[in-house]
All heavy atoms as an XYZ file, in Angstrom:
822
protein
N      61.510    156.988     54.998
C      61.775    156.958     53.617
C      61.476    158.314     53.018
O      60.511    158.970     53.362
C      60.965    155.845     52.991
C      61.053    155.844     51.450
S      60.003    154.524     50.647
C      59.112    153.788     51.878
N      62.323    158.788     52.147
C      62.112    160.061     51.481
C      61.189    159.970     50.314
O      60.890    158.920     49.807
C      63.432    160.761     51.154
C      64.212    159.975     50.088
O      63.684    159.606     49.063
N      65.459    159.728     50.351
N      60.709    161.121     49.832
C      59.756    161.180     48.755
C      60.334    160.650     47.420
O      59.599    160.055     46.597
C      59.221    162.602     48.535
C      58.327    163.016     49.677
O      57.700    162.169     50.343
N      58.235    164.323     49.891
N      61.608    160.884     47.192
C      62.226    160.463     45.960
C      62.269    158.943     45.885
O      61.875    158.320     44.862
C      63.625    161.041     45.843
C      64.433    160.707     44.555
C      63.641    161.142     43.359
C      65.742    161.439     44.608
N      62.697    158.289     46.967
C      62.681    156.827     46.997
C      61.251    156.312     46.906
O      61.025    155.296     46.191
C      63.340    156.313     48.308
O      64.701    156.801     48.354
C      63.382    154.827     48.394
N      60.335    156.979     47.556
C      58.938    156.550     47.467
C      58.418    156.616     46.009
O      57.713    155.734     45.564
C      58.051    157.403     48.400
C      56.734    156.816     48.625
O      56.586    155.613     48.810
N      55.707    157.672     48.612
N      58.792    157.672     45.281
C      58.489    157.783     43.877
C      59.027    156.604     43.042
O      58.282    156.015     42.208
C      58.983    159.125     43.281
O      58.337    160.199     43.872
N      60.237    156.248     43.312
C      60.855    155.132     42.582
C      60.132    153.804     42.941
O      59.872    152.995     42.046
C      62.351    155.065     42.916
C      63.054    156.266     42.314
C      62.936    153.753     42.395
C      64.487    156.469     42.776
N      59.817    153.623     44.209
C      59.099    152.406     44.591
C      57.702    152.332     43.946
O      57.276    151.254     43.523
C      58.962    152.338     46.122
C      60.274    152.143     46.889
C      59.996    152.219     48.386
C      60.894    150.794     46.547
N      57.051    153.478     43.809
C      55.741    153.494     43.165
C      55.898    153.116     41.652
O      55.030    152.393     41.143
C      55.070    154.878     43.324
C      54.565    155.113     44.701
O      54.276    154.183     45.445
N      54.423    156.337     45.048
N      56.925    153.633     41.064
C      57.201    153.296     39.655
C      57.436    151.805     39.472
O      56.995    151.172     38.492
C      58.350    154.120     39.080
C      58.020    155.570     38.801
C      59.377    156.315     38.598
C      57.129    155.708     37.640
N      58.219    151.222     40.364
C      58.528    149.830     40.320
C      57.210    148.997     40.421
O      56.992    148.079     39.628
C      59.494    149.384     41.505
C      60.860    149.979     41.272
C      59.551    147.883     41.661
C      61.801    149.867     42.445
N      56.385    149.389     41.359
C      55.099    148.724     41.530
C      54.212    148.867     40.310
O      53.630    147.885     39.853
C      54.388    149.303     42.753
C      53.148    148.561     43.198
C      52.578    149.123     44.457
C      51.363    148.384     44.882
N      50.783    148.926     46.127
N      54.168    150.049     39.744
C      53.347    150.289     38.540
C      53.823    149.460     37.372
O      52.981    148.949     36.561
C      53.411    151.749     38.149
C      52.687    152.696     39.023
C      52.870    154.148     38.659
O      53.477    154.483     37.610
O      52.496    154.998     39.475
N      55.155    149.242     37.273
C      55.715    148.471     36.161
C      55.732    146.959     36.386
O      56.030    146.214     35.507
C      57.139    148.959     35.852
C      57.247    150.442     35.530
C      56.612    150.779     34.197
N      56.491    152.198     33.971
C      57.356    152.930     33.267
N      58.355    152.316     32.700
N      57.136    154.237     33.100
N      55.383    146.596     37.643
C      55.326    145.130     37.939
C      56.703    144.491     37.928
O      56.864    143.334     37.551
N      57.714    145.265     38.350
C      59.080    144.682     38.500
C      59.482    144.712     39.982
O      58.833    145.345     40.775
C      60.046    145.454     37.608
C      60.153    146.933     38.046
C      59.741    145.322     36.134
C      61.203    147.716     37.300
N      60.556    144.025     40.260
C      61.109    143.956     41.600
C      62.210    144.972     41.771
O      62.810    145.420     40.801
C      61.568    142.543     41.974
O      62.703    142.291     41.139
C      60.471    141.501     41.776
N      62.505    145.268     43.022
C      63.679    146.107     43.353
C      64.948    145.481     42.734
O      65.781    146.134     42.170
C      63.855    146.284     44.856
C      62.774    147.077     45.521
C      63.045    147.068     46.993
C      61.765    147.228     47.789
N      62.003    147.165     49.224
N      65.068    144.179     42.974
C      66.237    143.432     42.499
C      66.380    143.504     40.994
O      67.478    143.705     40.461
C      66.181    141.991     42.949
N      65.264    143.424     40.298
C      65.290    143.523     38.849
C      65.766    144.894     38.365
O      66.577    145.009     37.481
C      63.892    143.179     38.229
C      63.906    143.170     36.778
C      62.517    142.856     36.185
O      61.613    142.475     36.955
N      62.315    142.983     34.904
N      65.206    145.924     39.001
C      65.586    147.294     38.640
C      67.085    147.473     38.943
O      67.775    148.077     38.131
C      64.763    148.312     39.418
C      65.029    149.781     39.095
C      64.626    150.099     37.604
C      64.298    150.699     40.022
N      67.546    147.010     40.091
C      68.951    147.175     40.436
C      69.825    146.479     39.382
O      70.796    147.033     38.917
C      69.212    146.585     41.822
C      68.624    147.386     42.916
C      68.610    146.643     44.249
O      68.810    145.441     44.303
O      68.414    147.336     45.292
N      69.444    145.255     39.078
C      70.242    144.448     38.066
C      70.232    145.187     36.693
O      71.314    145.348     36.115
C      69.659    143.060     37.991
C      70.400    142.071     37.131
C      69.851    140.669     37.180
N      68.424    140.570     37.046
C      67.531    140.346     38.080
N      67.980    140.189     39.312
N      66.251    140.253     37.847
N      69.074    145.591     36.216
C      68.984    146.242     34.892
C      69.699    147.559     34.838
O      70.137    148.008     33.747
C      67.493    146.379     34.502
C      66.772    145.080     34.287
C      67.326    144.249     33.154
O      67.801    144.800     32.136
O      67.251    142.970     33.247
N      69.784    148.243     35.962
C      70.426    149.579     35.991
C      71.874    149.524     36.447
O      72.526    150.568     36.583
C      69.626    150.487     36.930
S      67.966    150.870     36.289
N      72.370    148.336     36.716
C      73.759    148.188     37.120
C      74.029    148.680     38.601
O      75.147    149.115     38.865
N      72.987    148.652     39.388
C      73.117    149.049     40.795
C      73.477    147.809     41.659
O      73.108    146.683     41.261
C      71.853    149.676     41.309
C      71.329    150.854     40.498
C      69.926    151.282     41.043
C      72.262    152.049     40.579
N      74.084    148.052     42.700
C      74.459    146.943     43.632
C      73.192    146.358     44.271
O      72.209    147.087     44.510
C      75.419    147.438     44.741
O      76.595    147.935     44.222
N      73.267    145.059     44.578
C      72.137    144.411     45.248
C      71.893    145.140     46.578
O      72.821    145.437     47.317
C      72.462    142.966     45.529
C      72.494    142.124     44.320
O      71.909    142.487     43.312
N      73.210    140.978     44.391
N      70.658    145.400     46.882
C      70.252    146.073     48.140
C      70.341    147.583     48.085
O      70.055    148.225     49.118
N      70.686    148.168     47.010
C      70.810    149.622     46.893
C      69.509    150.320     47.269
O      69.470    151.257     48.051
C      71.291    150.053     45.518
O      72.605    149.529     45.274
C      71.299    151.556     45.369
N      68.421    149.878     46.636
C      67.136    150.476     46.898
C      66.677    150.316     48.315
O      66.151    151.210     48.962
C      66.068    149.964     45.865
C      66.494    150.379     44.424
C      64.665    150.489     46.227
C      65.640    149.750     43.354
N      66.917    149.151     48.884
C      66.592    148.895     50.301
C      67.404    149.856     51.174
O      66.846    150.399     52.130
C      66.952    147.480     50.674
C      66.824    147.134     52.126
N      65.613    146.971     52.733
C      67.772    147.086     53.092
C      65.785    146.783     54.034
N      67.112    146.824     54.285
N      68.669    150.123     50.794
C      69.482    151.070     51.563
C      68.906    152.462     51.518
O      68.921    153.207     52.498
C      70.923    151.064     51.125
C      71.604    149.775     51.572
O      71.275    149.119     52.557
N      72.674    149.454     50.872
N      68.390    152.880     50.377
C      67.786    154.209     50.244
C      66.601    154.277     51.166
O      66.372    155.301     51.823
C      67.315    154.494     48.809
C      68.387    154.555     47.785
C      69.743    154.834     47.982
C      68.229    154.360     46.391
N      70.427    154.792     46.758
C      69.546    154.506     45.804
C      67.159    154.053     45.556
C      69.712    154.402     44.415
C      67.377    153.921     44.212
C      68.645    154.058     43.618
N      65.809    153.209     51.199
C      64.615    153.204     52.077
C      65.009    153.281     53.550
O      64.507    154.078     54.327
C      63.840    151.905     51.898
C      63.142    151.749     50.587
C      62.495    150.382     50.456
O      63.181    149.448     50.089
O      61.284    150.323     50.743
N      65.966    152.398     53.905
C      66.336    152.273     55.322
C      67.053    153.544     55.853
O      66.768    153.985     56.965
C      67.282    151.048     55.489
C      67.669    150.749     56.883
C      68.540    149.514     56.940
C      69.017    149.242     58.373
N      69.863    148.109     58.472
N      67.941    154.097     55.018
C      68.769    155.253     55.476
C      68.094    156.544     55.212
O      68.583    157.601     55.586
C      70.099    155.179     54.869
C      70.915    153.976     55.304
C      72.250    153.960     54.623
N      72.971    152.734     55.086
C      73.827    152.097     54.283
N      74.066    152.544     53.091
N      74.412    151.001     54.731
N      67.065    156.551     54.351
C      66.412    157.792     53.977
C      67.266    158.676     53.046
O      67.111    159.898     52.990
N      68.184    158.016     52.321
C      69.040    158.769     51.428
C      68.455    158.856     50.057
O      67.565    158.076     49.696
C      70.443    158.136     51.376
O      70.315    156.731     50.977
C      71.148    158.148     52.726
N      68.996    159.745     49.237
C      68.570    159.892     47.851
C      69.518    159.152     46.915
O      70.692    159.107     47.186
C      68.503    161.352     47.428
C      67.315    162.070     48.089
O      66.227    161.556     48.104
N      67.556    163.294     48.505
N      68.970    158.671     45.774
C      69.843    158.108     44.771
C      70.758    159.137     44.199
O      70.435    160.319     44.183
C      68.898    157.565     43.728
C      67.526    157.653     44.303
C      67.604    158.576     45.439
N      71.919    158.724     43.680
C      72.813    159.642     43.053
C      72.227    160.052     41.720
O      71.250    159.436     41.211
C      74.183    158.948     42.806
O      74.005    157.931     41.833
N      72.765    161.062     41.128
C      72.303    161.540     39.813
C      72.480    160.430     38.773
O      71.646    160.244     37.866
C      72.990    162.785     39.411
C      72.523    164.041     40.160
C      73.218    165.281     39.693
O      73.499    165.435     38.454
O      73.509    166.159     40.566
N      73.607    159.716     38.881
C      73.879    158.640     38.005
C      72.849    157.522     38.076
O      72.359    157.041     37.013
C      75.293    158.009     38.268
O      76.263    159.068     38.139
C      75.600    156.879     37.279
N      72.493    157.186     39.310
C      71.460    156.165     39.511
C      70.140    156.666     39.001
O      69.392    155.863     38.322
C      71.339    155.790     41.015
N      69.744    157.870     39.211
C      68.537    158.438     38.675
C      68.500    158.397     37.149
O      67.489    158.082     36.557
C      68.342    159.871     39.185
C      67.870    159.992     40.609
C      67.842    161.501     41.025
C      66.544    159.370     40.863
N      69.615    158.720     36.501
C      69.695    158.662     35.084
C      69.466    157.255     34.593
O      68.705    157.031     33.626
C      71.053    159.148     34.601
C      71.250    160.696     34.598
O      70.208    161.366     34.621
O      72.382    161.110     34.633
N      70.100    156.309     35.212
C      69.951    154.897     34.808
C      68.504    154.413     34.991
O      67.981    153.725     34.174
C      70.905    153.993     35.599
C      72.364    154.164     35.261
C      73.209    153.315     36.148
C      74.706    153.501     35.755
N      75.564    152.643     36.587
N      67.905    154.805     36.119
C      66.525    154.386     36.403
C      65.552    155.035     35.393
O      64.666    154.327     34.830
C      66.114    154.757     37.839
C      66.889    153.867     38.829
C      64.620    154.622     38.042
C      66.805    154.310     40.286
N      65.761    156.298     35.138
C      64.853    156.953     34.187
C      65.012    156.404     32.797
O      64.015    156.238     32.092
C      65.040    158.501     34.235
O      66.323    158.855     33.789
N      66.237    156.070     32.412
C      66.457    155.436     31.055
C      65.808    154.039     31.012
O      65.184    153.758     30.020
C      67.957    155.335     30.796
C      68.531    156.700     30.431
O      67.877    157.584     29.927
N      69.823    156.861     30.694
N      66.013    153.290     32.046
C      65.442    151.941     32.072
C      63.931    151.949     32.036
O      63.273    151.216     31.312
C      65.946    151.102     33.249
C      65.277    149.763     33.351
C      65.609    148.749     32.419
C      64.353    149.455     34.268
C      65.015    147.534     32.468
C      63.724    148.264     34.384
C      64.049    147.282     33.436
O      63.445    146.058     33.523
N      63.359    152.863     32.794
C      61.894    152.917     32.877
C      61.277    153.772     31.754
O      60.079    153.931     31.687
C      61.410    153.472     34.272
C      61.829    152.582     35.474
C      61.458    153.319     36.747
C      61.156    151.253     35.397
N      62.180    154.353     30.988
C      61.743    155.153     29.850
C      60.828    156.333     30.280
O      59.751    156.517     29.759
C      61.040    154.306     28.764
C      60.932    155.072     27.438
O      61.794    155.949     27.176
O      59.997    154.774     26.678
N      61.335    157.051     31.254
C      60.602    158.237     31.779
C      61.607    159.361     31.887
O      62.816    159.165     31.894
C      59.976    157.965     33.184
C      61.079    157.569     34.166
C      58.853    156.990     33.088
C      60.613    157.507     35.580
N      61.048    160.585     31.912
C      61.916    161.766     32.127
C      62.296    161.815     33.582
O      61.519    161.567     34.491
C      61.206    163.047     31.712
C      60.958    163.128     30.249
C      60.403    164.467     29.852
C      60.249    164.498     28.361
N      60.212    165.852     27.850
N      63.555    162.191     33.844
C      64.014    162.242     35.192
C      63.218    163.259     36.063
O      63.054    163.087     37.187
C      65.546    162.543     35.224
C      66.149    162.213     36.610
C      65.825    164.035     34.866
C      67.649    162.125     36.614
N      62.653    164.270     35.372
C      61.863    165.291     36.095
C      60.639    164.650     36.725
O      60.179    165.110     37.724
C      61.477    166.380     35.122
C      62.567    167.289     34.673
C      63.343    166.668     33.510
O      62.927    165.659     32.899
O      64.470    167.245     33.186
N      60.131    163.566     36.070
C      58.998    162.854     36.685
C      59.344    162.319     38.042
O      58.586    162.389     38.997
C      58.563    161.752     35.773
C      57.350    160.938     36.293
C      56.106    161.430     36.168
C      57.564    159.745     36.904
C      55.013    160.699     36.652
C      56.520    159.006     37.402
C      55.235    159.486     37.307
O      54.159    158.811     37.778
N      60.542    161.685     38.137
C      60.950    161.108     39.389
C      61.279    162.228     40.395
O      61.057    162.105     41.574
C      62.236    160.226     39.218
C      62.684    159.624     40.517
C      61.945    159.148     38.201
N      61.779    163.372     39.890
C      62.185    164.475     40.790
C      60.992    165.468     40.998
O      61.223    166.591     41.362
C      63.297    165.206     40.166
C      64.639    164.535     40.064
C      65.645    165.350     39.262
C      65.164    164.235     41.443
N      59.776    165.014     40.840
C      58.650    165.915     40.925
C      58.432    166.430     42.358
O      57.617    167.329     42.541
C      57.401    165.199     40.435
O      57.086    164.102     41.167
N      59.126    165.870     43.329
C      58.946    166.355     44.708
C      59.526    167.775     44.750
O      60.676    168.019     44.513
C      59.759    165.439     45.669
C      59.731    165.899     47.103
O      58.895    166.763     47.431
O      60.527    165.435     47.862
N      58.655    168.682     45.116
C      59.020    170.164     45.111
C      60.113    170.479     46.119
O      60.974    171.328     45.865
C      57.772    171.005     45.454
C      56.657    170.834     44.451
C      57.084    171.381     43.106
C      55.924    171.260     42.139
N      56.330    171.248     40.751
N      60.189    169.759     47.238
C      61.271    170.081     48.260
C      62.614    169.743     47.680
O      63.600    170.436     47.949
C      60.979    169.386     49.566
O      61.109    168.019     49.421
N      62.725    168.679     46.888
C      63.965    168.289     46.307
C      64.334    169.333     45.255
O      65.520    169.730     45.131
C      63.895    166.870     45.726
C      63.672    165.861     46.846
C      65.140    166.561     44.869
C      63.404    164.465     46.358
N      63.411    169.752     44.442
C      63.710    170.786     43.461
C      64.190    172.073     44.130
O      65.125    172.667     43.638
C      62.456    171.059     42.585
C      62.114    169.877     41.683
C      60.809    170.140     40.910
O      60.166    171.172     41.094
N      60.488    169.192     40.059
N      63.568    172.453     45.211
C      63.974    173.667     45.892
C      65.417    173.503     46.411
O      66.221    174.425     46.327
C      63.066    173.951     47.116
C      61.858    174.710     46.829
C      61.142    174.987     48.150
C      60.024    175.958     48.025
N      59.314    176.106     49.265
N      65.741    172.369     46.970
C      67.065    172.098     47.483
C      68.085    172.193     46.357
O      69.109    172.839     46.469
C      67.124    170.701     48.108
O      66.213    170.608     49.237
C      68.534    170.356     48.626
N      67.759    171.592     45.173
C      68.674    171.646     44.002
C      68.898    173.113     43.580
O      69.983    173.491     43.259
C      68.182    170.775     42.909
C      68.301    169.321     43.168
O      69.113    168.944     44.078
O      67.715    168.538     42.451
N      67.805    173.908     43.549
C      67.959    175.306     43.125
C      68.804    176.089     44.099
O      69.666    176.835     43.707
C      66.572    175.929     43.053
C      65.720    175.426     41.893
C      64.288    175.885     41.968
O      63.837    176.431     42.957
N      63.519    175.615     40.912
N      68.641    175.876     45.367
C      69.438    176.579     46.369
C      70.885    176.190     46.245
O      71.787    176.987     46.401
C      68.869    176.311     47.790
C      67.570    176.952     48.066
C      67.060    176.642     49.428
N      65.739    177.085     49.662
C      64.899    176.615     50.538
N      65.271    175.572     51.271
N      63.701    177.103     50.689
N      71.097    174.876     46.146
C      72.510    174.388     45.989
C      73.211    174.934     44.799
O      74.405    175.237     44.854
C      72.526    172.872     45.981
C      72.442    172.198     47.302
C      72.389    170.660     47.140
C      73.602    172.526     48.199
N      72.509    174.999     43.700
C      73.155    175.473     42.476
C      73.636    176.921     42.623
O      74.620    177.291     42.033
C      72.230    175.373     41.287
O      71.134    176.206     41.362
N      72.958    177.688     43.464
C      73.344    179.064     43.692
C      74.655    179.179     44.486
O      75.385    180.154     44.335
C      72.259    179.852     44.390
N      74.954    178.163     45.349
C      76.098    178.292     46.227
C      77.213    177.267     45.943
O      78.220    177.219     46.607
C      75.736    178.216     47.675
C      74.864    179.366     48.069
C      75.047    176.882     48.029
N      76.975    176.368     44.999
C      77.863    175.227     44.840
C      78.846    175.351     43.662
O      79.435    174.310     43.251
C      77.030    173.968     44.678
O      76.248    174.029     43.507
N      79.066    176.508     43.125
C      79.908    176.630     41.963
C      81.331    176.092     42.213
O      81.940    175.551     41.283
C      79.935    178.080     41.525
N      81.825    176.227     43.390
C      83.154    175.807     43.662
C      83.289    174.419     44.364
O      84.297    173.988     44.794
C      83.903    176.819     44.525
C      83.321    177.090     45.875
O      82.103    176.791     46.006
O      83.971    177.514     46.771
N      82.154    173.675     44.406
C      82.129    172.357     44.955
C      82.187    171.271     43.865
O      81.614    171.461     42.821
C      80.844    172.133     45.817
C      80.649    173.027     47.021
C      79.287    172.730     47.670
C      81.751    172.871     48.003
N      82.759    170.164     44.207
C      82.802    169.032     43.248
C      81.394    168.392     43.266
O      80.617    168.624     44.171
C      83.839    168.000     43.693
O      83.399    167.331     44.823
N      81.138    167.542     42.264
C      79.834    166.836     42.226
C      79.630    165.961     43.480
O      78.531    165.942     44.010
C      79.754    165.965     41.011
C      79.629    166.735     39.708
O      79.283    167.929     39.779
O      79.857    166.145     38.625
N      80.706    165.306     43.941
C      80.586    164.488     45.165
C      80.308    165.340     46.392
O      79.455    164.968     47.245
C      81.899    163.721     45.396
C      82.095    162.602     44.390
O      81.105    162.153     43.798
O      83.241    162.162     44.235
N      80.906    166.542     46.486
C      80.601    167.429     47.596
C      79.123    167.923     47.558
O      78.508    168.011     48.603
C      81.555    168.608     47.620
C      83.003    168.239     47.914
C      83.979    169.325     47.647
O      83.788    170.088     46.722
O      85.011    169.374     48.433
N      78.635    168.217     46.355
C      77.275    168.623     46.240
C      76.344    167.518     46.686
O      75.360    167.775     47.430
C      76.956    169.054     44.786
C      75.456    169.253     44.592
C      77.711    170.339     44.426
N      76.594    166.251     46.263
C      75.818    165.141     46.725
C      75.852    165.016     48.238
O      74.840    164.682     48.865
C      76.269    163.864     46.032
C      75.855    163.764     44.583
C      74.367    163.863     44.396
O      73.543    163.144     45.055
O      73.934    164.632     43.530
N      77.028    165.183     48.841
C      77.139    165.127     50.292
C      76.279    166.151     50.970
O      75.632    165.911     51.981
C      78.605    165.278     50.727
C      79.485    164.057     50.412
O      78.916    162.967     50.159
O      80.701    164.218     50.417
N      76.282    167.378     50.428
C      75.480    168.465     50.972
C      74.003    168.113     50.862
O      73.233    168.259     51.816
C      75.783    169.806     50.293
C      74.801    170.885     50.711
C      77.195    170.239     50.577
N      73.563    167.563     49.742
C      72.166    167.123     49.561
C      71.795    166.097     50.586
O      70.710    166.150     51.180
C      71.932    166.564     48.166
C      71.912    167.611     47.078
C      71.696    166.895     45.744
C      71.755    167.844     44.571
N      71.562    167.146     43.302
N      72.629    165.098     50.811
C      72.389    164.060     51.771
C      72.287    164.642     53.197
O      71.436    164.265     53.967
C      73.482    163.013     51.721
C      73.437    162.142     50.486
C      74.563    161.184     50.445
C      74.573    160.451     49.150
N      75.795    159.614     48.995
N      73.158    165.605     53.468
C      73.127    166.227     54.795
C      71.803    167.024     55.007
O      71.203    166.936     56.057
C      74.318    167.130     55.031
C      74.353    167.789     56.388
C      74.576    166.999     57.508
C      74.035    169.098     56.572
C      74.555    167.540     58.790
C      74.004    169.660     57.864
C      74.249    168.846     58.950
O      74.202    169.416     60.177
N      71.370    167.731     53.982
C      70.157    168.488     54.074
C      68.981    167.528     54.327
O      68.120    167.799     55.164
C      69.911    169.282     52.762
C      70.886    170.482     52.709
C      68.453    169.845     52.706
C      70.954    171.196     51.400
N      68.906    166.433     53.584
C      67.851    165.449     53.802
C      67.903    164.861     55.175
O      66.876    164.634     55.862
C      67.910    164.306     52.742
C      67.505    164.785     51.351
C      66.066    165.331     51.295
O      65.186    164.785     51.908
O      65.909    166.348     50.634
N      69.134    164.657     55.726
C      69.290    164.131     57.093
C      68.748    165.135     58.112
O      67.989    164.801     58.951
C      70.815    163.879     57.320
C      71.083    163.538     58.828
C      70.780    162.366     59.356
C      71.684    164.565     59.578
C      71.033    162.079     60.686
C      71.959    164.294     60.886
C      71.614    163.061     61.473
N      69.112    166.391     57.909
C      68.607    167.444     58.835
C      67.075    167.503     58.762
O      66.412    167.560     59.780
C      69.265    168.791     58.525
C      68.577    169.903     59.286
C      70.749    168.749     58.810
N      66.553    167.481     57.554
C      65.074    167.540     57.396
C      64.390    166.321     58.046
O      63.366    166.478     58.685
C      64.713    167.638     55.912
C      64.951    168.972     55.339
C      64.821    169.052     53.819
C      63.569    168.518     53.272
N      63.482    168.634     51.832
N      65.028    165.162     57.964
C      64.402    163.955     58.584
C      64.398    164.036     60.068
O      63.518    163.548     60.731
C      65.166    162.690     58.132
O      66.387    162.566     58.717
N      65.409    164.690     60.658
C      65.458    164.859     62.102
C      64.341    165.797     62.598
O      63.845    165.637     63.681
C      66.797    165.403     62.535
C      67.925    164.397     62.379
C      67.666    163.206     63.214
C      68.781    162.217     63.102
N      68.493    161.011     63.815
N      63.965    166.741     61.766
C      62.933    167.689     62.079
C      61.560    167.043     62.199
O      60.762    167.401     63.055
C      62.886    168.755     60.995
C      62.518    170.106     61.460
C      62.548    171.115     60.362
N      62.786    170.550     59.012
C      62.764    171.251     57.932
N      62.504    172.499     57.939
N      63.018    170.698     56.750
N      61.288    166.108     61.364
C      59.994    165.396     61.332
C      59.889    164.201     62.337
O      58.809    163.711     62.546
C      59.667    164.936     59.923
O      60.672    163.992     59.510
C      59.522    166.063     58.932
N      61.035    163.768     62.839
C      60.981    162.620     63.783
C      60.836    163.124     65.228
O      61.119    164.042     65.705
C      62.226    161.792     63.655
C      62.234    161.033     62.356
O      61.195    160.809     61.769
N      63.425    160.673     61.885
């Protein structure tokens, strides 16, 4: 599981809600959070926006993981000609490569 998903799970626990409740309230598909855990993927920007709005927190709080911030900074420097979907794919690939390094 990646740090971003772990941060979201900690927030869920702190607020005393379930994954299913958060998914329902944020308009996410059933099992979305479980998939983030299982696959080690990050939520989309849209999902993060919905979660931060529902939990009434700043998105920066959820994104407090420094490695994710570094990745975003590096991507912004080279992604001017990429679509939002392509940028998300690159982020997922980077997380995949990083997860292989630690396993």
